[in-house]
Every structure is written in structure tokens, then in C-alpha cells.
C-alpha positions in Angstrom: 140.0 48.3 73.6 138.5 46.5 76.6 136.6 43.4 75.9 133.1 42.9 77.4 134.4 39.9 79.5 137.0 42.2 81.1 134.4 44.9 81.8 132.1 42.3 83.4 135.0 40.9 85.5 135.9 44.4 86.7 132.2 45.1 87.5 131.9 41.9 89.4 135.1 42.5 91.3 134.2 46.1 92.3 130.7 45.0 93.3 132.1 42.1 95.4 134.6 44.4 97.0 131.9 46.9 97.9 129.7 44.3 99.4 132.6 43.1 101.5 134.1 46.4 102.5 130.9 48.5 103.0 129.8 46.8 106.3 133.4 47.3 107.6 133.2 51.0 106.8 129.8 51.2 108.5 131.3 49.6 111.6 134.1 52.2 111.6 131.7 55.0 111.2 129.5 53.7 114.0 132.5 53.3 116.3 133.6 56.8 115.6 130.1 58.0 116.4 130.1 55.9 119.7 133.4 57.4 120.7 132.2 60.9 119.9 129.3 60.3 122.3 131.0 58.3 125.0 134.5 59.7 124.8 137.7 57.8 124.1 137.0 54.5 125.8 139.0 51.3 125.9 136.3 49.3 124.1 135.9 52.0 121.5 139.6 52.1 120.7 139.8 48.3 120.5 136.8 48.1 118.2 138.1 50.9 116.0 141.6 49.5 115.7 140.2 46.0 115.0 137.9 47.3 112.3 140.7 49.3 110.7 142.9 46.2 110.5 140.1 44.2 109.0 139.5 47.0 106.5 143.1 47.1 105.5 143.1 43.3 105.0 139.9 43.4 103.0 141.5 46.0 100.6 144.7 44.0 100.4 142.8 40.8 99.5 141.2 42.6 96.5 144.7 43.1 95.0 146.8 40.3 96.5 145.7 37.6 94.0 147.2 39.7 91.1 150.7 39.0 92.3 150.5 35.2 92.5 152.1 34.8 89.0 155.0 37.2 89.7 155.7 36.0 93.2 155.1 32.3 92.9 152.7 30.3 95.0 155.1 29.8 97.9 155.8 33.5 98.5 152.1 34.3 97.8 151.0 31.8 100.4 153.4 33.2 103.0 152.2 36.8 102.4 148.6 35.7 102.4 149.1 33.9 105.7 150.6 37.1 107.2 147.7 39.2 105.9 145.2 36.7 107.3 147.1 36.8 110.7 146.6 40.6 110.7 142.9 40.0 110.0 142.7 37.5 112.9 144.3 40.1 115.3 141.8 42.7 114.1 138.9 40.3 114.7 140.2 39.5 118.2 140.6 43.2 119.1 137.1 43.8 117.8 135.7 40.9 119.9 137.5 42.0 123.0 136.2 45.6 122.6 132.7 44.4 121.9 132.8 42.1 124.9 133.8 45.0 127.2 131.0 47.1 125.7 128.4 44.4 126.4 129.7 43.9 130.0 129.3 47.7 130.6 125.8 47.6 129.2 124.8 44.6 131.4 126.4 46.2 134.5 124.5 49.5 133.9 121.2 47.6 133.3 121.7 45.6 136.5 122.5 48.7 138.6 119.4 50.6 137.5 
């Protein structure tokens, strides 16, 4: 039988994961919408790949802590650093794509 403390921990974990992952999913959906309207653009691809990497890392972080006892802290910290590096790369790709998009918008507004 599951104790009430385990149930509350599970509910808190799922709620926290949803609050963390939901905005990333919204960004992915908005990027796909943008690409469906504007076509496959360089900035759209960069933003989409960046957000997908960030989503993968967000999901991994929800489960990674469970392996600290079996792996030991040294291995866990190495793997966690690798996962965080992937998140950093995803964030950089997102920022580059977003910057390109802003530059296009500014260029279009100035030329009007």
C-alpha cells in the first residue's frame, strides 16, 4: 500500500514537472506554428532544435536524481554536467534563432 507521504511526494513531483515542462511544450508548439506560416526558416529550425534539447533535459532531470545512490555522486555529477551542457547548447540555439527572428522583424519594420 502506498503511504500518504509517498502520494503527496508524487503529486508534488508531477505538478513541479508540469509547471517546468509545460512552457517548453508551448514554445515548441508556437515554433511549429511559426514554421507552418513562414516555412522552414533558419531561425525556426534553431528555435525548435533548442527547445527540443531543453525539453529532453527537463524530462531527464525529473528522473536523474533517482540514480544518485546506484551510480555514486561522482558518476552522477559527471552525467549531470553532461545533461546541463546539452541544456546550455539548447539555450544557445534558441537564443541565436530568436535573435535572427528579431533582426528580421526590425529589418522589415524599418523598410516599411
